[in-house]
C-alpha positions as CSV (number, residue, x, y, z in Angstrom):
1,M,21.0,2.0,9.9
2,T,21.9,-0.9,7.6
3,H,20.8,-4.5,7.6
4,S,24.1,-5.6,9.0
5,D,23.7,-3.2,11.9
6,I,20.3,-4.6,12.6
7,Y,21.6,-8.2,12.4
8,E,24.3,-7.4,14.9
9,K,21.8,-5.8,17.4
10,F,19.4,-8.6,16.9
11,M,22.1,-11.2,17.8
12,I,23.2,-9.3,20.9
13,E,19.6,-9.2,22.1
14,Y,19.0,-12.8,21.2
15,D,22.1,-13.9,23.1
16,K,21.0,-12.0,26.2
17,D,17.6,-13.7,26.1
18,N,18.8,-17.1,25.3
19,V,20.0,-18.2,28.8
20,T,19.9,-22.0,28.3
21,S,22.3,-23.8,26.1
22,S,19.7,-26.5,24.9
23,Y,18.4,-24.3,22.1
24,P,20.2,-24.5,18.8
25,S,21.5,-21.3,17.2
26,L,19.5,-19.6,14.5
27,T,20.8,-19.9,11.0
28,R,21.3,-16.7,9.0
29,K,18.1,-17.4,7.0
30,E,16.0,-17.9,10.2
31,Q,17.3,-14.6,11.6
32,A,16.4,-12.9,8.3
33,T,12.9,-14.4,8.3
34,I,12.3,-13.2,11.9
35,L,13.5,-9.7,11.1
36,D,11.4,-9.5,7.9
37,K,8.3,-10.4,9.8
38,A,9.1,-7.9,12.5
39,Y,9.8,-5.2,9.9
40,L,6.4,-5.7,8.2
41,A,4.6,-5.8,11.6
42,L,6.2,-2.5,12.6
43,I,5.2,-0.9,9.3
44,A,1.6,-2.1,9.8
45,Q,1.5,-0.7,13.3
46,K,2.6,2.7,12.1
47,I,0.0,2.7,9.3
48,T,-3.1,1.3,11.0
49,G,-2.8,3.2,14.3
50,N,-2.6,-0.1,16.3
51,N,0.3,1.4,18.3
52,V,1.1,3.1,21.6
53,R,0.0,6.5,20.3
54,R,-3.3,5.1,18.8
55,S,-2.8,7.3,15.8
56,G,-2.7,6.3,12.1
57,L,-0.3,7.4,9.4
58,E,-2.0,10.6,8.5
59,T,-2.3,11.9,12.1
60,D,1.2,11.1,13.4
61,I,4.2,13.1,12.2
62,K,6.5,10.5,13.8
63,S,5.0,7.6,11.7
64,I,5.3,9.7,8.6
65,S,8.9,10.5,9.2
66,D,9.7,6.9,10.1
67,L,8.1,5.6,6.9
68,Q,9.3,8.5,4.6
69,P,12.0,6.4,2.9
70,L,9.3,3.8,1.9
71,I,6.8,6.3,0.6
72,T,6.9,6.6,-3.2
73,S,4.8,7.6,-6.1
74,S,4.1,6.0,-9.5
75,S,2.1,6.9,-12.5
76,I,-0.3,4.3,-13.8
77,N,-1.9,4.3,-17.2
78,L,-5.6,3.3,-17.0
79,T,-7.4,1.2,-19.6
80,S,-11.1,0.7,-20.0
81,S,-12.9,-2.2,-18.4
82,D,-15.3,-4.4,-20.3
83,A,-18.1,-3.8,-17.8
84,P,-19.1,-1.6,-16.2
85,S,-18.6,1.3,-18.6
86,N,-17.5,3.8,-15.9
87,E,-14.6,1.8,-14.6
88,K,-10.9,1.7,-15.7
89,Y,-8.0,-0.2,-14.3
90,G,-4.3,-0.4,-14.3
91,A,-1.6,-2.7,-13.0
92,L,-0.2,-2.0,-9.5
93,P,3.6,-1.2,-9.5
94,T,5.9,-4.1,-9.2
95,D,9.2,-2.2,-9.0
96,P,9.1,-0.9,-6.3
97,K,6.5,-3.5,-5.1
98,F,3.3,-2.0,-3.8
99,L,2.6,-2.7,-0.1
100,Y,0.1,-0.1,1.3
101,F,-2.1,2.5,-0.3
102,V,-1.6,6.1,0.8
103,S,-3.4,8.3,-1.7
104,A,-4.2,8.6,-5.4
105,H,-5.2,11.2,-8.0
106,V,-6.7,10.6,-11.4
107,S,-6.3,13.0,-14.2
108,G,-7.9,13.3,-17.6
109,S,-8.1,15.8,-20.4
110,N,-9.7,18.5,-18.2
111,S,-9.0,18.0,-14.6
112,S,-7.3,16.1,-11.7
113,Q,-9.3,14.6,-8.9
114,V,-8.5,12.9,-5.6
115,V,-9.5,9.2,-5.4
116,T,-11.0,7.5,-2.4
117,L,-10.1,3.8,-1.6
118,V,-13.1,1.7,-0.9
119,N,-13.9,-2.0,-0.5
120,H,-15.5,-4.1,-3.3
121,D,-19.0,-3.9,-1.8
122,V,-19.0,-0.1,-1.7
123,A,-17.5,0.0,-5.2
124,K,-20.4,-2.1,-6.6
125,K,-22.8,0.6,-5.7
126,F,-21.1,3.0,-8.2
127,F,-21.2,0.7,-11.2
128,V,-23.4,1.7,-14.2
129,T,-26.1,-0.8,-14.9
130,S,-29.3,-0.7,-16.9
131,Y,-31.2,0.4,-13.7
132,N,-28.4,2.4,-12.0
133,K,-26.8,5.6,-13.3
134,P,-24.9,6.9,-10.2
135,W,-23.6,10.3,-9.5
136,I,-20.1,10.1,-8.1
137,K,-18.8,13.3,-6.6
138,T,-15.2,12.0,-6.4
139,P,-13.9,8.8,-8.1
140,V,-13.4,5.7,-6.0
141,C,-11.0,2.9,-6.4
142,Y,-10.5,-0.6,-5.1
143,I,-7.7,-3.1,-5.4
144,Q,-8.3,-6.6,-6.9
145,G,-5.4,-9.0,-7.6
146,G,-2.6,-7.1,-9.1
147,N,-4.7,-4.2,-10.4
148,I,-6.2,-1.0,-9.1
149,H,-9.7,-0.2,-10.5
150,V,-11.1,3.3,-10.7
151,V,-14.9,4.0,-10.8
152,Y,-15.8,7.5,-11.9
153,D,-18.9,9.5,-12.7
154,P,-20.4,8.3,-16.0
155,T,-21.6,11.9,-16.9
156,D,-18.1,13.4,-16.3
157,Q,-16.8,14.6,-19.6
158,S,-13.1,14.5,-18.7
159,D,-11.6,11.2,-19.8
160,V,-9.9,9.5,-16.9
161,N,-6.7,8.0,-18.3
162,T,-3.8,8.4,-15.7
163,M,-3.5,7.8,-12.0
164,K,-0.8,9.1,-9.8
165,L,-0.6,6.6,-6.9
166,T,1.3,7.3,-3.7
167,F,2.0,4.2,-1.8
168,I,4.3,2.5,0.7
169,K,6.7,0.2,-1.1
170,Q,7.8,-3.2,0.1
171,P,11.0,-2.8,2.1
172,A,14.2,-4.5,1.1
173,K,14.2,-8.1,2.5
174,F,16.8,-9.3,5.1
175,V,16.8,-12.7,3.4
176,G,19.8,-12.9,1.1
177,S,21.5,-9.8,2.5
């Protein structure tokens, strides 16, 4: 289905609902804005599980197949952070633009490991400090600004330098189409 097909269906439904003539017609840009919001809301419903089936992306084959055209992967080169010493970061993809995290793997000289996405408060517990030398079974990551940060075990001898990020990309906008 193309954007023009969706516009056509939208206008048919809008005309059916709009029974009074006192409302002005929507401009093309207003239509596109409404459709963009609806598109992003639908994606969020399929990912979070706030839907009729009450199941998130990983547990619902229908959601996965619906979002398959938007799921993509990108390789990110990680660079060392100033502090803490067991953290590296890389820029989130901009083409295609990052929308939702699905999964990630980090790889170094010896191995490849799955990364778990956590919030900032949980990630702070894994930072190396003068009084905290944590053991981290699997690396964790968090997103801040336009970067993704990876926190890994400080005693791990394999150098973490690349991340393969699987994510849902921002869909093409209706505005301007």
